[in-house]
C-alpha positions as CSV (number, residue, x, y, z in Angstrom):
1,X,0.1,-0.1,-0.1
2,X,3.0,2.4,0.6
3,X,4.3,1.6,-2.5
4,X,0.9,2.8,-4.5
5,X,0.9,5.7,-2.6
6,X,3.9,6.4,-3.6
7,X,3.7,6.1,-7.2
8,X,0.4,8.1,-6.4
9,X,2.0,10.6,-5.0
10,X,4.8,10.5,-7.7
11,X,2.8,11.0,-10.3
12,X,0.8,13.9,-9.2
13,X,3.1,16.8,-8.1
14,X,5.8,15.0,-11.3
15,X,4.5,17.3,-14.2
16,X,3.9,19.7,-11.7
17,X,7.6,19.8,-10.0
18,X,8.6,19.3,-13.9
19,X,6.8,22.2,-15.0
20,X,8.4,24.4,-12.3
21,X,11.9,23.8,-13.1
22,X,10.9,25.2,-17.0
23,X,9.3,28.1,-15.6
24,X,13.1,28.8,-13.3
25,X,15.1,28.2,-16.6
26,X,13.3,30.7,-19.4
27,X,13.2,33.2,-16.2
28,X,17.3,33.0,-16.0
29,X,17.8,32.7,-19.8
30,X,15.5,35.8,-20.4
31,X,17.4,38.0,-17.8
32,X,21.1,36.6,-18.7
33,X,19.8,37.9,-22.9
34,X,18.1,41.2,-21.2
35,X,22.0,41.6,-19.4
36,X,23.9,41.5,-22.6
37,X,21.7,44.4,-24.8
38,X,21.8,44.3,-27.7
39,X,24.5,42.3,-29.8
40,X,26.9,44.1,-31.7
41,X,29.1,42.3,-34.7
42,X,32.5,44.1,-35.5
43,X,34.7,43.3,-39.0
44,X,38.7,44.0,-38.2
45,X,39.7,46.1,-40.6
46,X,43.7,45.9,-41.9
47,X,45.4,49.0,-44.5
48,X,48.8,49.1,-45.1
49,X,50.9,52.2,-44.6
50,X,54.4,50.6,-44.7
51,X,57.0,51.5,-47.6
52,X,58.1,50.4,-50.9
53,X,55.0,47.0,-52.3
54,X,51.8,46.9,-51.4
55,X,51.8,42.2,-50.2
56,X,48.3,42.6,-50.7
57,X,48.5,43.5,-54.1
58,X,48.4,40.7,-56.6
59,X,51.6,41.2,-58.5
60,X,50.1,39.9,-61.8
61,X,48.1,43.7,-62.1
62,X,51.4,45.2,-61.7
63,X,53.9,46.5,-63.9
64,X,57.3,44.6,-62.0
65,X,57.1,41.3,-64.4
66,X,57.1,43.3,-67.4
67,X,58.7,42.5,-69.8
68,X,57.4,39.3,-70.8
69,X,60.3,36.7,-72.6
70,X,57.8,36.5,-74.8
71,X,57.1,39.7,-75.8
72,X,60.7,40.0,-76.3
73,X,63.2,39.8,-79.9
74,X,66.9,39.6,-79.8
75,X,68.0,42.0,-82.2
76,X,71.9,42.8,-82.3
77,X,74.4,41.7,-79.3
78,X,77.8,43.6,-79.6
79,X,80.2,40.4,-78.7
80,X,83.3,40.6,-77.3
81,X,85.9,37.7,-77.1
82,X,88.2,39.1,-74.8
83,X,86.1,40.2,-72.1
84,X,82.6,38.3,-72.0
85,X,81.5,41.2,-69.6
86,X,81.7,44.3,-71.8
87,X,79.2,42.4,-74.6
88,X,76.0,44.4,-74.8
89,X,72.5,42.8,-76.2
90,X,70.0,45.3,-78.2
91,X,66.6,43.8,-77.5
92,X,63.2,45.3,-78.7
93,X,60.2,44.4,-77.1
94,X,57.6,43.9,-79.4
95,X,53.9,44.8,-77.8
96,X,55.3,47.6,-76.8
97,X,58.4,48.3,-79.3
98,X,60.5,49.6,-76.3
99,X,64.5,49.2,-77.3
100,X,66.6,47.6,-74.2
101,X,70.1,47.5,-74.1
102,X,71.7,44.9,-71.8
103,X,74.6,43.7,-70.2
104,X,75.2,40.8,-67.8
105,X,73.4,40.9,-64.8
106,X,71.3,43.3,-65.6
107,X,67.4,42.7,-65.3
108,X,64.3,43.8,-66.8
109,X,61.2,42.6,-64.4
110,X,61.2,39.1,-63.4
111,X,64.2,38.8,-66.3
112,X,68.1,38.7,-65.1
113,X,71.4,38.7,-68.3
114,X,72.2,35.6,-67.0
115,X,75.2,35.8,-69.9
116,X,75.5,37.5,-73.3
117,X,76.9,34.4,-75.6
118,X,77.7,34.7,-79.8
119,X,74.4,34.2,-81.1
120,X,72.5,34.0,-77.8
121,X,71.4,35.6,-74.9
122,X,70.8,33.5,-71.7
123,X,68.0,34.7,-69.2
124,X,67.2,33.5,-65.2
125,X,63.7,33.6,-64.9
126,X,62.2,34.0,-61.3
127,X,58.3,32.9,-61.0
128,X,57.1,32.4,-57.3
129,X,60.2,31.8,-55.9
130,X,61.0,29.4,-58.6
131,X,63.7,30.1,-61.2
132,X,63.9,28.3,-64.7
133,X,66.2,29.4,-67.3
134,X,65.4,30.6,-70.9
135,X,67.4,31.9,-74.6
136,X,67.0,34.5,-76.9
137,X,68.7,33.6,-80.1
138,X,69.3,35.2,-83.0
139,X,67.1,34.9,-86.0
140,X,69.3,33.1,-88.6
141,X,70.7,34.9,-91.7
142,X,70.1,33.3,-94.9
143,X,74.3,33.3,-96.9
144,X,74.2,34.6,-99.9
145,X,76.5,32.5,-102.7
């Protein structure tokens, strides 16, 4: 009989106790929401004030990558056999018709003149942290008999 009365009491008081705990939880969450105030979002903004090239600008849009090796044509080479460092090569940019006179060690955009040979100019190209070499050659001349 005692067990039956205990079960009936819990069945009768159970919903009332559950409703009280639910009301208390909702009151606590409403109080916490009113303490914080309205929700605001902020975004972090960065502006570069340093000297030199802005590191956030694309290198592909800037003019320091010009001229490209495909835009250059080797026009002439004045080669000094005794002292190769005095040799001079004349290049022409076919897109802008600009002329360049270069020696060994000169830099054109990303191109560095590595070596001047009697009929060739060897460039070292720096692209995205890697280096590769490319060669421009003089056009072959036809010999007349």
